[in-house]
VOPAGU-2260 file (C-alpha; in pm, 1 decimal, decimal comma):
REM VOPAGU-2260
SITE   aa  ch    i         X         Y         Z
SITE  UNK   A    0       0,0       0,0       0,0
SITE  UNK   A    1     284,7     231,1      92,6
SITE  UNK   A    2     463,8     147,6    -233,5
SITE  UNK   A    3     157,9     229,5    -445,4
SITE  UNK   A    4     115,0     558,7    -272,3
SITE  UNK   A    5     481,3     633,6    -340,5
SITE  UNK   A    6     437,2     541,8    -704,2
SITE  UNK   A    7     131,3     760,2    -736,5
SITE  UNK   A    8     324,0    1047,9    -589,2
SITE  UNK   A    9     606,3     993,3    -834,1
SITE  UNK   A   10     372,3     990,2   -1130,4
SITE  UNK   A   11     230,7    1321,1   -1010,3
SITE  UNK   A   12     575,3    1480,0    -992,5
SITE  UNK   A   13     663,3    1372,2   -1343,7
SITE  UNK   A   14     347,5    1519,8   -1501,6
SITE  UNK   A   15     399,0    1867,6   -1647,7
SITE  UNK   A   16     204,5    2149,1   -1477,7
SITE  UNK   A   17     -37,9    2347,2   -1691,2
SITE  UNK   A   18    -217,0    2680,7   -1625,4
SITE  UNK   A   19    -533,1    2485,3   -1551,7
SITE  UNK   A   20    -360,4    2342,0   -1244,6
SITE  UNK   A   21    -350,7    2701,1   -1105,0
SITE  UNK   A   22    -676,1    2860,2   -1221,4
SITE  UNK   A   23    -670,3    3136,7    -958,1
SITE  UNK   A   24    -321,5    3247,2   -1057,9
SITE  UNK   A   25    -409,1    3253,1   -1429,3
SITE  UNK   A   26    -722,2    3456,7   -1366,2
SITE  UNK   A   27    -523,7    3694,7   -1145,8
SITE  UNK   A   28    -260,9    3754,4   -1413,7
SITE  UNK   A   29    -526,5    3808,9   -1678,0
SITE  UNK   A   30    -713,1    4053,5   -1456,5
SITE  UNK   A   31    -392,0    4235,3   -1375,5
SITE  UNK   A   32    -319,6    4280,8   -1745,8
SITE  UNK   A   33    -673,8    4405,5   -1810,0
SITE  UNK   A   34    -643,6    4649,8   -1519,4
SITE  UNK   A   35    -319,4    4788,3   -1661,8
SITE  UNK   A   36    -490,6    4842,3   -1996,3
SITE  UNK   A   37    -780,4    5011,7   -1814,9
SITE  UNK   A   38    -538,4    5240,5   -1632,2
SITE  UNK   A   39    -374,7    5343,4   -1961,1
SITE  UNK   A   40    -718,5    5411,9   -2109,9
SITE  UNK   A   41    -809,9    5630,6   -1812,3
SITE  UNK   A   42    -485,6    5829,0   -1841,8
SITE  UNK   A   43    -529,1    5879,1   -2216,3
SITE  UNK   A   44    -893,9    5982,2   -2184,3
SITE  UNK   A   45    -802,1    6223,7   -1904,1
SITE  UNK   A   46    -541,3    6386,0   -2131,5
SITE  UNK   A   47    -799,5    6416,5   -2409,2
SITE  UNK   A   48   -1041,7    6576,2   -2162,7
SITE  UNK   A   49    -771,7    6832,3   -2074,5
SITE  UNK   A   50    -736,2    6910,8   -2445,2
SITE  UNK   A   51   -1113,9    6945,9   -2471,4
SITE  UNK   A   52   -1114,1    7169,4   -2162,8
SITE  UNK   A   53    -859,8    7393,2   -2335,5
SITE  UNK   A   54   -1093,5    7426,2   -2633,2
SITE  UNK   A   55   -1374,3    7514,1   -2392,4
SITE  UNK   A   56   -1160,9    7785,1   -2229,6
SITE  UNK   A   57   -1073,2    7931,8   -2569,8
SITE  UNK   A   58   -1441,1    7950,2   -2662,7
SITE  UNK   A   59   -1529,0    8105,5   -2325,2
SITE  UNK   A   60   -1263,7    8372,8   -2380,0
SITE  UNK   A   61   -1394,4    8450,9   -2728,2
SITE  UNK   A   62   -1753,8    8464,5   -2602,2
SITE  UNK   A   63   -1647,8    8688,1   -2313,8
SITE  UNK   A   64   -1454,0    8926,9   -2539,9
SITE  UNK   A   65   -1751,6    8960,4   -2774,0
SITE  UNK   A   66   -1981,9    9036,7   -2481,4
SITE  UNK   A   67   -2214,8    8753,6   -2573,9
SITE  UNK   A   68   -2340,4    8743,5   -2215,2
SITE  UNK   A   69   -2427,6    9113,5   -2211,6
SITE  UNK   A   70   -2798,8    9088,8   -2283,3
SITE  UNK   A   71   -2957,1    9048,4   -1944,1
SITE  UNK   A   72   -2669,0    8884,0   -1756,1
SITE  UNK   A   73   -2434,0    9046,0   -1506,5
SITE  UNK   A   74   -2122,1    8867,8   -1629,6
SITE  UNK   A   75   -1991,5    8584,8   -1842,6
SITE  UNK   A   76   -1980,3    8367,2   -1529,8
SITE  UNK   A   77   -2348,8    8428,7   -1461,8
SITE  UNK   A   78   -2427,3    8329,5   -1819,0
SITE  UNK   A   79   -2222,7    8009,1   -1778,5
SITE  UNK   A   80   -2403,8    7935,6   -1454,7
SITE  UNK   A   81   -2739,0    7971,4   -1630,4
SITE  UNK   A   82   -2656,8    7817,3   -1967,6
SITE  UNK   A   83   -2426,2    7529,7   -1873,7
SITE  UNK   A   84   -2519,3    7450,0   -1513,2
SITE  UNK   A   85   -2174,5    7531,1   -1369,8
SITE  UNK   A   86   -2172,6    7650,0   -1009,6
SITE  UNK   A   87   -2091,1    8019,9    -978,7
SITE  UNK   A   88   -1751,2    7959,9    -820,9
SITE  UNK   A   89   -1649,4    7716,4   -1095,6
SITE  UNK   A   90   -1786,3    7948,5   -1364,3
SITE  UNK   A   91   -1584,6    8243,9   -1232,3
SITE  UNK   A   92   -1268,4    8032,2   -1228,5
SITE  UNK   A   93   -1328,6    7918,8   -1586,9
SITE  UNK   A   94   -1358,9    8281,4   -1699,8
SITE  UNK   A   95   -1051,2    8388,6   -1502,5
SITE  UNK   A   96    -836,6    8106,2   -1640,0
SITE  UNK   A   97    -963,7    8164,4   -1993,6
SITE  UNK   A   98    -861,7    8529,7   -1975,5
SITE  UNK   A   99    -522,1    8450,1   -1827,8
SITE  UNK   A  100    -438,0    8182,9   -2087,5
SITE  UNK   A  101    -485,8    8436,4   -2366,4
SITE  UNK   A  102    -154,3    8595,9   -2258,0
SITE  UNK   A  103      29,6    8270,4   -2182,4
SITE  UNK   A  104     105,6    8096,4   -2512,9
SITE  UNK   A  105     338,0    7827,4   -2372,8
SITE  UNK   A  106      96,0    7712,3   -2105,8
SITE  UNK   A  107    -179,1    7720,0   -2365,9
SITE  UNK   A  108      20,6    7501,2   -2603,2
SITE  UNK   A  109      85,6    7242,4   -2331,5
SITE  UNK   A  110    -277,6    7227,4   -2224,6
SITE  UNK   A  111    -391,2    7214,0   -2586,6
SITE  UNK   A  112    -200,5    6888,8   -2639,3
SITE  UNK   A  113    -333,3    6742,5   -2313,2
SITE  UNK   A  114      -4,9    6758,3   -2122,1
SITE  UNK   A  115    -129,8    6993,5   -1848,5
SITE  UNK   A  116    -436,7    6931,9   -1636,0
SITE  UNK   A  117    -688,6    7205,2   -1564,7
SITE  UNK   A  118    -596,5    7183,1   -1195,5
SITE  UNK   A  119    -233,5    7272,5   -1272,3
SITE  UNK   A  120    -327,3    7545,1   -1519,4
SITE  UNK   A  121    -577,7    7698,8   -1279,0
SITE  UNK   A  122    -304,7    7731,3   -1015,7
SITE  UNK   A  123     -31,8    7851,9   -1253,9
SITE  UNK   A  124    -247,0    8126,3   -1404,7
SITE  UNK   A  125    -259,1    8297,7   -1064,8
SITE  UNK   A  126     111,6    8387,3   -1088,5
SITE  UNK   A  127     241,3    8313,9   -1439,1
SITE  UNK   A  128     342,8    8590,1   -1677,9
SITE  UNK   A  129     478,0    8567,2   -2032,5
SITE  UNK   A  130     826,4    8616,3   -1883,1
SITE  UNK   A  131     798,6    8341,5   -1619,2
SITE  UNK   A  132     577,1    8078,0   -1778,9
SITE  UNK   A  133     867,0    7883,1   -1933,3
SITE  UNK   A  134    1036,4    7841,6   -1595,1
SITE  UNK   A  135     710,8    7737,0   -1437,4
SITE  UNK   A  136     658,9    7483,9   -1715,2
SITE  UNK   A  137     997,1    7327,6   -1636,4
SITE  UNK   A  138     876,2    7279,5   -1281,0
SITE  UNK   A  139     524,1    7161,6   -1359,7
SITE  UNK   A  140     644,2    6891,6   -1598,8
SITE  UNK   A  141     811,5    6726,5   -1301,1
SITE  UNK   A  142     545,5    6795,8   -1037,1
SITE  UNK   A  143     203,2    6688,7    -923,3
SITE  UNK   A  144     -93,1    6924,1    -894,7
SITE  UNK   A  145     -37,4    6941,4    -518,0
SITE  UNK   A  146     324,7    7050,4    -575,3
SITE  UNK   A  147     206,6    7323,0    -812,2
SITE  UNK   A  148     -44,5    7454,1    -557,8
SITE  UNK   A  149     227,3    7473,2    -290,9
SITE  UNK   A  150     464,9    7651,6    -526,0
SITE  UNK   A  151     200,2    7906,6    -622,9
SITE  UNK   A  152     116,1    7981,9    -259,8
SITE  UNK   A  153     484,0    8042,8    -181,2
SITE  UNK   A  154     527,0    8249,1    -498,6
SITE  UNK   A  155     244,8    8479,8    -398,5
SITE  UNK   A  156     396,1    8530,9     -55,2
SITE  UNK   A  157     719,7    8650,3    -215,1
SITE  UNK   A  158     517,3    8894,4    -427,4
SITE  UNK   A  159     358,2    9055,3    -120,0
SITE  UNK   A  160     635,7    9305,9     -50,8
SITE  UNK   A  161     523,0    9667,7     -13,5
SITE  UNK   A  162     749,6    9968,7      27,5
SITE  UNK   A  163     678,6   10213,3     310,8
SITE  UNK   A  164     608,5   10576,7     229,6
SITE  UNK   A  165     614,1   10894,4     433,6
SITE  UNK   A  166     287,9   10912,4     635,4
SITE  UNK   A  167     288,8   11289,6     666,1
SITE  UNK   A  168     336,1   11343,0     293,3
SITE  UNK   A  169      52,6   11104,6     213,1
SITE  UNK   A  170    -173,6   11269,7     466,9
SITE  UNK   A  171    -108,9   11616,7     331,1
SITE  UNK   A  172    -169,8   11508,2     -27,7
SITE  UNK   A  173    -520,7   11376,1      42,3
SITE  UNK   A  174    -806,6   11531,6    -155,2
SITE  UNK   A  175   -1138,2   11441,4    -317,1
SITE  UNK   A  176   -1317,3   11612,6    -605,3
SITE  UNK   A  177   -1673,3   11556,4    -724,2
SITE  UNK   A  178   -1830,0   11723,8   -1026,6
SITE  UNK   A  179   -2092,7   11669,8   -1295,0
SITE  UNK   A  180   -1953,4   11607,2   -1643,0
SITE  UNK   A  181   -2102,3   11744,7   -1963,8
SITE  UNK   A  182   -2301,2   11426,9   -2030,0
SITE  UNK   A  183   -2456,1   11428,8   -1683,8
SITE  UNK   A  184   -2227,4   11164,2   -1536,6
SITE  UNK   A  185   -2089,3   11239,8   -1190,3
SITE  UNK   A  186   -1709,1   11221,5   -1177,6
SITE  UNK   A  187   -1529,8   11135,6    -852,8
SITE  UNK   A  188   -1153,8   11168,4    -827,5
SITE  UNK   A  189    -919,0   11192,9    -531,9
SITE  UNK   A  190    -637,9   11059,1    -316,6
SITE  UNK   A  191    -697,8   10913,7      29,6
SITE  UNK   A  192    -457,4   10841,2     311,1
SITE  UNK   A  193    -382,9   10470,9     354,2
SITE  UNK   A  194    -599,2   10423,2     662,9
SITE  UNK   A  195    -897,6   10605,1     512,8
SITE  UNK   A  196    -841,9   10434,6     180,7
SITE  UNK   A  197    -839,9   10097,2     354,8
SITE  UNK   A  198   -1177,2   10174,5     511,6
SITE  UNK   A  199   -1317,7   10283,0     174,6
SITE  UNK   A  200   -1179,7    9973,7       5,7
SITE  UNK   A  201   -1329,3    9745,0     269,6
SITE  UNK   A  202   -1663,9    9921,3     231,2
SITE  UNK   A  203   -1649,6    9888,6    -147,7
SITE  UNK   A  204   -1554,3    9521,7    -118,5
SITE  UNK   A  205   -1842,8    9457,6     120,7
SITE  UNK   A  206   -2084,2    9635,8    -110,7
SITE  UNK   A  207   -1946,0    9450,0    -411,6
SITE  UNK   A  208   -1993,3    9120,6    -229,3
SITE  UNK   A  209   -2352,6    9215,6    -156,8
SITE  UNK   A  210   -2421,0    9311,8    -516,3
SITE  UNK   A  211   -2226,4    9026,6    -673,3
SITE  UNK   A  212   -2319,3    8737,4    -445,1
SITE  UNK   A  213   -2037,6    8737,1    -190,1
SITE  UNK   A  214   -1775,5    8661,0    -452,3
SITE  UNK   A  215   -1406,4    8745,0    -447,4
SITE  UNK   A  216   -1297,3    8973,6    -719,6
SITE  UNK   A  217   -1302,7    8772,3   -1036,7
SITE  UNK   A  218   -1353,9    9062,1   -1273,2
SITE  UNK   A  219   -1633,0    8929,6   -1489,5
SITE  UNK   A  220   -1773,1    9285,4   -1489,4
SITE  UNK   A  221   -1492,8    9540,1   -1520,6
SITE  UNK   A  222   -1332,8    9651,8   -1194,9
SITE  UNK   A  223   -1443,1   10010,2   -1257,8
SITE  UNK   A  224   -1805,0    9909,7   -1305,2
SITE  UNK   A  225   -1799,8    9697,2    -990,2
SITE  UNK   A  226   -1663,3    9984,0    -783,9
SITE  UNK   A  227   -1912,0   10230,2    -929,6
SITE  UNK   A  228   -2204,4   10004,5    -836,9
SITE  UNK   A  229   -2054,3    9936,1    -494,9
SITE  UNK   A  230   -2002,3   10307,2    -424,8
SITE  UNK   A  231   -2371,3   10369,9    -489,2
SITE  UNK   A  232   -2467,7   10098,7    -241,0
SITE  UNK   A  233   -2224,8   10236,7      20,7
SITE  UNK   A  234   -2382,2   10581,5     -12,4
SITE  UNK   A  235   -2734,9   10441,9       8,0
SITE  UNK   A  236   -2648,0   10236,1     314,8
SITE  UNK   A  237   -2489,7   10536,5     488,4
SITE  UNK   A  238   -2794,6   10752,6     427,4
SITE  UNK   A  239   -3032,9   10476,6     529,9
SITE  UNK   A  240   -2839,3   10446,8     858,2
SITE  UNK   A  241   -2910,5   10816,1     933,5
SITE  UNK   A  242   -2555,0   10940,0     870,0
SITE  UNK   A  243   -2617,7   11284,8    1026,0
SITE  UNK   A  244   -2827,4   11226,1    1335,9
SITE  UNK   A  245   -2874,3   11596,5    1395,5
SITE  UNK   A  246   -3058,5   11669,0    1072,4
SITE  UNK   A  247   -3373,2   11552,5     904,6
SITE  UNK   A  248   -3336,7   11241,1     689,5
SITE  UNK   A  249   -3484,0   11418,6     390,5
SITE  UNK   A  250   -3177,8   11641,3     367,1
SITE  UNK   A  251   -2982,0   11354,5     210,6
SITE  UNK   A  252   -3248,9   11201,3      -5,7
SITE  UNK   A  253   -3197,0   11185,6    -381,3
SITE  UNK   A  254   -3494,2   11365,4    -533,7
SITE  UNK   A  255   -3625,3   11297,5    -882,2
SITE  UNK   A  256   -3871,5   11546,7   -1027,4
SITE  UNK   A  257   -4109,9   11380,1   -1268,9
SITE  UNK   A  258   -4397,3   11534,9   -1461,6
SITE  UNK   A  259   -4725,0   11352,4   -1417,6
SITE  UNK   A  260   -4701,3   11237,9   -1779,2
SITE  UNK   A  261   -4342,4   11123,5   -1731,1
SITE  UNK   A  262   -4445,3   10803,9   -1551,8
SITE  UNK   A  263   -4709,0   10715,1   -1808,5
SITE  UNK   A  264   -4558,7   10436,8   -2012,9
SITE  UNK   A  265   -4767,7   10525,7   -2316,9
SITE  UNK   A  266   -4699,9   10898,5   -2305,5
SITE  UNK   A  267   -4416,1   11073,2   -2482,2
SITE  UNK   A  268   -4465,6   11399,0   -2295,6
SITE  UNK   A  269   -4331,9   11476,1   -1953,4
SITE  UNK   A  270   -3985,3   11542,1   -1820,3
SITE  UNK   A  271   -3771,8   11384,1   -1549,0
SITE  UNK   A  272   -3473,1   11537,1   -1375,5
SITE  UNK   A  273   -3266,3   11510,7   -1061,0
SITE  UNK   A  274   -3269,5   11784,6    -799,2
SITE  UNK   A  275   -2980,4   11972,8    -959,9
SITE  UNK   A  276   -3143,3   11966,3   -1304,1
SITE  UNK   A  277   -2964,1   11669,7   -1463,3
SITE  UNK   A  278   -3211,9   11512,9   -1703,3
SITE  UNK   A  279   -3285,8   11139,2   -1694,7
SITE  UNK   A  280   -3492,7   10918,8   -1922,5
SITE  UNK   A  281   -3859,7   10853,2   -1859,5
SITE  UNK   A  282   -3793,8   10480,4   -1826,2
SITE  UNK   A  283   -3524,8   10542,2   -1565,4
SITE  UNK   A  284   -3768,2   10754,2   -1369,1
SITE  UNK   A  285   -4022,9   10469,9   -1386,8
SITE  UNK   A  286   -3759,7   10229,2   -1252,0
SITE  UNK   A  287   -3669,1   10462,6    -964,8
SITE  UNK   A  288   -4036,3   10521,3    -885,4
SITE  UNK   A  289   -4100,7   10148,0    -888,9
SITE  UNK   A  290   -3961,5   10113,5    -536,3
SITE  UNK   A  291   -3935,1   10459,7    -375,9
SITE  UNK   A  292   -4113,6   10717,0    -165,0
SITE  UNK   A  293   -4345,4   10947,6    -358,0
SITE  UNK   A  294   -4465,0   11300,6    -290,4
SITE  UNK   A  295   -4723,0   11473,1    -512,3
SITE  UNK   A  296   -4647,9   11843,1    -560,4
SITE  UNK   A  297   -4868,3   12091,8    -743,4
SITE  UNK   A  298   -4698,9   12377,4    -929,5
SITE  UNK   A  299   -4823,3   12700,3   -1080,7
SITE  UNK   A  300   -4737,2   12785,0   -1441,3
SITE  UNK   A  301   -4433,9   12982,2   -1325,8
SITE  UNK   A  302   -4307,1   12684,2   -1125,5
SITE  UNK   A  303   -4419,7   12806,6    -785,1
SITE  UNK   A  304   -4516,5   12522,3    -552,1
SITE  UNK   A  305   -4888,4   12541,7    -469,6
SITE  UNK   A  306   -4935,1   12226,3    -262,7
SITE  UNK   A  307   -4727,0   11936,4    -128,6
SITE  UNK   A  308   -4888,6   11604,1     -43,3
SITE  UNK   A  309   -4777,5   11347,9     212,7
SITE  UNK   A  310   -4477,2   11125,8     147,8
SITE  UNK   A  311   -4577,2   10764,3      97,0
SITE  UNK   A  312   -4377,3   10450,2      43,5
SITE  UNK   A  313   -4448,6   10280,7    -287,3
SITE  UNK   A  314   -4395,5    9941,0    -119,7
SITE  UNK   A  315   -4533,2    9935,0     237,8
SITE  UNK   A  316   -4302,1    9762,2     491,6
SITE  UNK   A  317   -4543,3    9474,7     557,2
SITE  UNK   A  318   -4571,5    9389,8     187,1
SITE  UNK   A  319   -4194,3    9416,0     145,0
SITE  UNK   A  320   -4140,1    9167,9     427,3
SITE  UNK   A  321   -4384,9    8925,7     268,8
SITE  UNK   A  322   -4223,3    8975,3     -72,9
SITE  UNK   A  323   -3875,3    8909,7      67,7
SITE  UNK   A  324   -3997,7    8597,7     244,9
SITE  UNK   A  325   -4150,5    8467,2     -78,8
SITE  UNK   A  326   -3880,3    8549,6    -331,7
SITE  UNK   A  327   -3565,5    8572,5    -111,7
SITE  UNK   A  328   -3343,2    8653,8    -410,6
SITE  UNK   A  329   -3351,9    8804,2    -758,5
SITE  UNK   A  330   -3605,8    8617,5    -973,8
SITE  UNK   A  331   -3421,3    8674,6   -1303,0
SITE  UNK   A  332   -3298,1    8343,0   -1449,9
SITE  UNK   A  333   -2942,2    8260,9   -1351,4
SITE  UNK   A  334   -2918,3    8530,9   -1083,2
SITE  UNK   A  335   -2914,2    8473,9    -709,6
SITE  UNK   A  336   -2839,9    8827,2    -586,0
SITE  UNK   A  337   -2984,3    8894,3    -241,2
SITE  UNK   A  338   -2976,0    9276,5    -250,1
SITE  UNK   A  339   -3286,2    9350,4    -456,9
SITE  UNK   A  340   -3547,0    9610,0    -551,0
SITE  UNK   A  341   -3918,2    9541,0    -553,8
SITE  UNK   A  342   -4045,8    9556,7    -912,1
SITE  UNK   A  343   -4405,3    9625,2   -1014,5
SITE  UNK   A  344   -4483,9    9386,3   -1299,5
SITE  UNK   A  345   -4748,3    9636,4   -1404,5
SITE  UNK   A  346   -4622,0    9976,6   -1297,5
SITE  UNK   A  347   -4829,9   10156,3   -1038,3
SITE  UNK   A  348   -4835,5   10462,1   -1267,3
SITE  UNK   A  349   -5015,9   10243,6   -1523,3
SITE  UNK   A  350   -5273,5   10131,1   -1270,0
SITE  UNK   A  351   -5083,5    9832,9   -1131,5
SITE  UNK   A  352   -5150,6    9737,0    -772,6
SITE  UNK   A  353   -4892,5    9716,6    -496,0
SITE  UNK   A  354   -4973,5    9360,2    -397,6
SITE  UNK   A  355   -4776,8    9038,5    -394,5
SITE  UNK   A  356   -4941,9    8918,2    -712,5
SITE  UNK   A  357   -4796,3    9221,1    -895,3
SITE  UNK   A  358   -4453,7    9235,5    -731,3
SITE  UNK   A  359   -4127,9    9041,4    -753,0
SITE  UNK   A  360   -3770,2    9093,6    -640,8
SITE  UNK   A  361   -3500,6    9178,1    -895,5
SITE  UNK   A  362   -3146,3    9302,7    -839,0
SITE  UNK   A  363   -3039,6    9645,7    -964,8
SITE  UNK   A  364   -2885,5    9500,1   -1278,1
SITE  UNK   A  365   -3201,2    9317,0   -1378,9
SITE  UNK   A  366   -3435,0    9590,6   -1261,0
SITE  UNK   A  367   -3262,7    9804,6   -1521,5
SITE  UNK   A  368   -3297,0    9521,5   -1773,4
SITE  UNK   A  369   -3676,6    9502,3   -1742,5
SITE  UNK   A  370   -3718,7    9880,7   -1748,1
SITE  UNK   A  371   -3455,1   10013,1   -1985,3
SITE  UNK   A  372   -3323,4    9722,0   -2190,8
SITE  UNK   A  373   -3641,8    9575,2   -2334,9
SITE  UNK   A  374   -3678,1    9262,7   -2119,1
SITE  UNK   A  375   -4031,0    9184,0   -2001,0
SITE  UNK   A  376   -4172,4    8970,4   -1722,3
SITE  UNK   A  377   -4501,5    8803,6   -1641,3
SITE  UNK   A  378   -4609,9    8685,6   -1296,4
SITE  UNK   A  379   -4854,7    8398,1   -1315,5
SITE  UNK   A  380   -5127,3    8311,4   -1067,1
SITE  UNK   A  381   -4914,9    8032,6    -917,8
SITE  UNK   A  382   -4632,2    8279,8    -847,2
SITE  UNK   A  383   -4410,0    8162,4   -1134,2
SITE  UNK   A  384   -4222,1    8444,8   -1304,1
SITE  UNK   A  385   -4168,9    8420,4   -1681,6
SITE  UNK   A  386   -3905,3    8647,0   -1835,1
SITE  UNK   A  387   -3873,5    8727,0   -2205,8
SITE  UNK   A  388   -3591,5    8852,5   -2424,9
SITE  UNK   A  389   -3638,5    9192,7   -2590,6
SITE  UNK   A  390   -3743,2    9012,7   -2911,5
SITE  UNK   A  391   -4020,0    8825,9   -2726,6
SITE  UNK   A  392   -3852,2    8485,4   -2690,9
SITE  UNK   A  393   -3899,5    8312,5   -2358,5
SITE  UNK   A  394   -3601,5    8314,9   -2122,1
SITE  UNK   A  395   -3623,2    7985,1   -1927,9
SITE  UNK   A  396   -3504,6    7948,8   -1570,4
SITE  UNK   A  397   -3298,9    7646,8   -1678,0
SITE  UNK   A  398   -3224,6    7606,6   -2050,4
SITE  UNK   A  399   -3261,1    7257,1   -2199,2
SITE  UNK   A  400   -2930,4    7068,6   -2223,0
SITE  UNK   A  401   -2783,6    7044,0   -2572,8
SITE  UNK   A  402   -2824,6    6711,7   -2747,6
SITE  UNK   A  403   -2511,0    6517,2   -2840,7
SITE  UNK   A  404   -2545,4    6211,6   -3058,8
SITE  UNK   A  405   -2184,6    6170,9   -3170,1
SITE  UNK   A  406   -1883,2    6009,4   -3009,8
SITE  UNK   A  407   -1759,1    6176,9   -2693,2
SITE  UNK   A  408   -1477,7    6427,4   -2763,3
SITE  UNK   A  409   -1509,5    6361,8   -3138,2
SITE  UNK   A  410   -1462,5    6730,1   -3226,2
SITE  UNK   A  411   -1156,9    6759,0   -3001,2
SITE  UNK   A  412   -1003,7    6444,4   -3148,6
SITE  UNK   A  413   -1058,3    6586,0   -3496,1
SITE  UNK   A  414    -886,6    6912,0   -3407,5
SITE  UNK   A  415    -593,7    6726,8   -3251,2
SITE  UNK   A  416    -552,8    6510,2   -3560,1
SITE  UNK   A  417    -563,6    6814,1   -3787,9
SITE  UNK   A  418    -294,7    6984,6   -3577,8
SITE  UNK   A  419     -80,5    6669,6   -3575,2
SITE  UNK   A  420     -98,3    6637,6   -3196,9
SITE  UNK   A  421     -97,5    6283,4   -3058,9
SITE  UNK   A  422    -216,5    6188,8   -2711,3
SITE  UNK   A  423    -138,6    5863,8   -2531,6
SITE  UNK   A  424    -153,3    5727,2   -2178,8
SITE  UNK   A  425     169,9    5906,6   -2078,1
SITE  UNK   A  426      95,8    6252,4   -2220,1
SITE  UNK   A  427     -13,3    6408,2   -1890,5
SITE  UNK   A  428     197,2    6196,9   -1652,8
SITE  UNK   A  429     462,8    6408,4   -1475,4
SITE  UNK   A  430     825,7    6298,8   -1454,1
SITE  UNK   A  431     808,5    6249,4   -1077,8
SITE  UNK   A  432     908,2    5939,8    -882,0
SITE  UNK   A  433     818,2    6039,6    -526,2
SITE  UNK   A  434    1098,2    6282,7    -438,8
SITE  UNK   A  435    1021,2    6539,6    -168,8
SITE  UNK   A  436     948,2    6895,0    -280,5
SITE  UNK   A  437    1210,3    7140,4    -157,6
SITE  UNK   A  438     988,6    7447,2    -174,7
SITE  UNK   A  439    1249,0    7703,3     -68,0
SITE  UNK   A  440    1492,0    7585,9    -332,8
SITE  UNK   A  441    1222,1    7581,9    -599,9
SITE  UNK   A  442    1121,4    7942,3    -523,4
SITE  UNK   A  443    1487,3    8047,0    -515,9
SITE  UNK   A  444    1560,2    7923,2    -866,1
SITE  UNK   A  445    1223,2    8006,6   -1022,8
SITE  UNK   A  446    1101,0    8339,1    -886,5
SITE  UNK   A  447    1237,7    8642,2   -1077,1
SITE  UNK   A  448    1322,3    8818,9    -750,7
SITE  UNK   A  449    1574,6    8546,4    -656,6
SITE  UNK   A  450    1661,6    8367,7    -982,0
SITE  UNK   A  451    1911,7    8634,8   -1095,4
SITE  UNK   A  452    2117,1    8580,2    -782,8
SITE  UNK   A  453    2117,6    8206,2    -850,6
SITE  UNK   A  454    2253,0    8267,6   -1202,5
SITE  UNK   A  455    2544,6    8461,7   -1060,7
SITE  UNK   A  456    2633,5    8211,1    -791,6
SITE  UNK   A  457    2508,6    7855,0    -839,5
SITE  UNK   A  458    2600,7    7641,3    -535,7
SITE  UNK   A  459    2805,5    7330,3    -605,5
SITE  UNK   A  460    2604,8    7011,7    -626,7
SITE  UNK   A  461    2288,1    7178,6    -756,0
SITE  UNK   A  462    2346,1    7142,6   -1126,3
SITE  UNK   A  463    1981,0    7178,3   -1219,7
SITE  UNK   A  464    1952,2    7521,9   -1059,8
SITE  UNK   A  465    2139,1    7675,5   -1351,1
SITE  UNK   A  466    1922,0    7481,6   -1594,3
SITE  UNK   A  467    1603,3    7608,5   -1434,4
SITE  UNK   A  468    1715,8    7969,0   -1400,5
SITE  UNK   A  469    1798,7    7974,7   -1770,6
SITE  UNK   A  470    1472,3    7809,7   -1869,1
SITE  UNK   A  471    1634,3    7481,5   -1981,8
SITE  UNK   A  472    1415,1    7177,0   -1912,4
SITE  UNK   A  473    1546,5    6940,8   -1646,3
SITE  UNK   A  474    1508,1    6572,0   -1590,8
SITE  UNK   A  475    1355,9    6414,0   -1282,9
SITE  UNK   A  476    1693,7    6290,9   -1164,1
SITE  UNK   A  477    1829,2    6648,7   -1168,2
SITE  UNK   A  478    1556,4    6738,3    -919,7
SITE  UNK   A  479    1640,8    6510,8    -628,7
SITE  UNK   A  480    1476,1    6640,3    -311,5
SITE  UNK   A  481    1293,3    6901,5    -518,9
SITE  UNK   A  482     987,3    6755,2    -687,9
C-alpha cells in the first residue's frame, strides 16, 4: 500500500504542470493585465479631456470678449451658470483662467495637447506671466498638482512686498473732487490716506460682495463698473443708517422730479430730472419710482409750488417683508443676488396694484434690464415668473441641455488630428518618482526676484539650478529632493 502511494506520488511529480492546475493564478494575471490596460485608457482619456477643456476655455474667452453674455446677464460667469449649469464659483474660475491663458502661449500650447491638467493650469495662471511661464513649465512637468499649488502659494507670498512711504506726505496730499460732467455723469476723483483708503476699500468690497453674491474679485464685470455700483450701495447704506443724526433724513435724499405724464408708459410727454437739473430718461424715472417714496407736488405755471402732499412709500413695509420671504433673491434666471429692488410687474403709474401678485424681487442690474433694456416679465397666478428677451422669446429658468449624438470628444479628437498632436496614456503623466518637494529651493531658482542671484552664484552640487534659471528643461533625476 505504501509502495503504491509512493508510485502515485512519483507519477504526479513527473506530469507537467499546466495553467489549468492554477486557475486562480491565471485569472489573477489576466485581470492584472486588463487592469493595466484600463489604467492606460483612463490616463489617455483624461489627457484628451484636458485638451477638450482647453478648447472650452478658448471659446469662453472669445464669447467673453464679444460680450455675448451682455444681454440680461451680469457677467460671463453668470451666463455660464445659467446656460451650462456650472456652479458660480467654478464658472468664475473658468472665466478667469480663460482670460489669463490668452496671454500665456506656452501654457496654452501644453494644455492644448493634453499635457497639463486644468488643476495645474488653474493654479499657474494665478502667478504666471509671459516672462515666467517657461520656468514654471519646467517645474510643472516634473510635479504633481499638489506641488504646483504649494509653489504658487509660496510664490504669492514673495510677491507681497510693499514699500513704506512717508505718512505725513501722504496725509497732506489727500483730496477728493466731485463734479458733474457734460453728459450728466458724476465724476469722482481723489487721493486718500492709507488708513482712510483701507476703510473705503473694505466698504467697497463689502458692497461688491452684496451686489455680486459674496464673490471674491473675479472681474467678470470690469473693476471700474464693480466699484461704481458698490459706491452707490455704500452711499445708500450710509444715508439709510441716518448718517447725520442731527438733521432731518430728507436732507440727504436723492430727489427725482417727474412730470405727471413722465411716468405714463404710453406717453411721450413729460420730463424727469434730478434735484440739480440733470435730465434722466422717462424709463429710468419709472424704474426709480417702482420702489421709492413718492410726494405729489402741485406747481403754478411759473413753477411756484402750490401744494405738497404726504410722502408715501411705494412698497409698504409689511408687503416688502412678505415679498422678501416669498422670493428671497432676484427672480431673473441665472441670478441669485440677495440685494434687490421690488419691481411692479405692471407699474403703479399704469394702474398696477402694490400687492404680492404684482410684485417680484429683482437686483439692480435686472431691474434696469426690465425697465430700460427691453426685457419683459409676467407673474402667473401660481407665483411663477416668466421672463422674455427683448425680441419676445422666452427666457427659461434652466435652458434645456444640448443634445449630443456623436462620439464623446469627437470634435476635439478631430482638431488634434488636424494639428498633428498625438495623445497617449503618458501625455499628462509628470516625470516624478516620489521625491520630496524642496519648496524654498524651488522658489529660489524660479522666482524672478531670486533667480538672478542664482545665475550669478550657483552652489556646487545643484546642477539643475542653472538649468532652471535659464529656462532649460530638467530631468527628474536632476531634481532630487525638489519635486
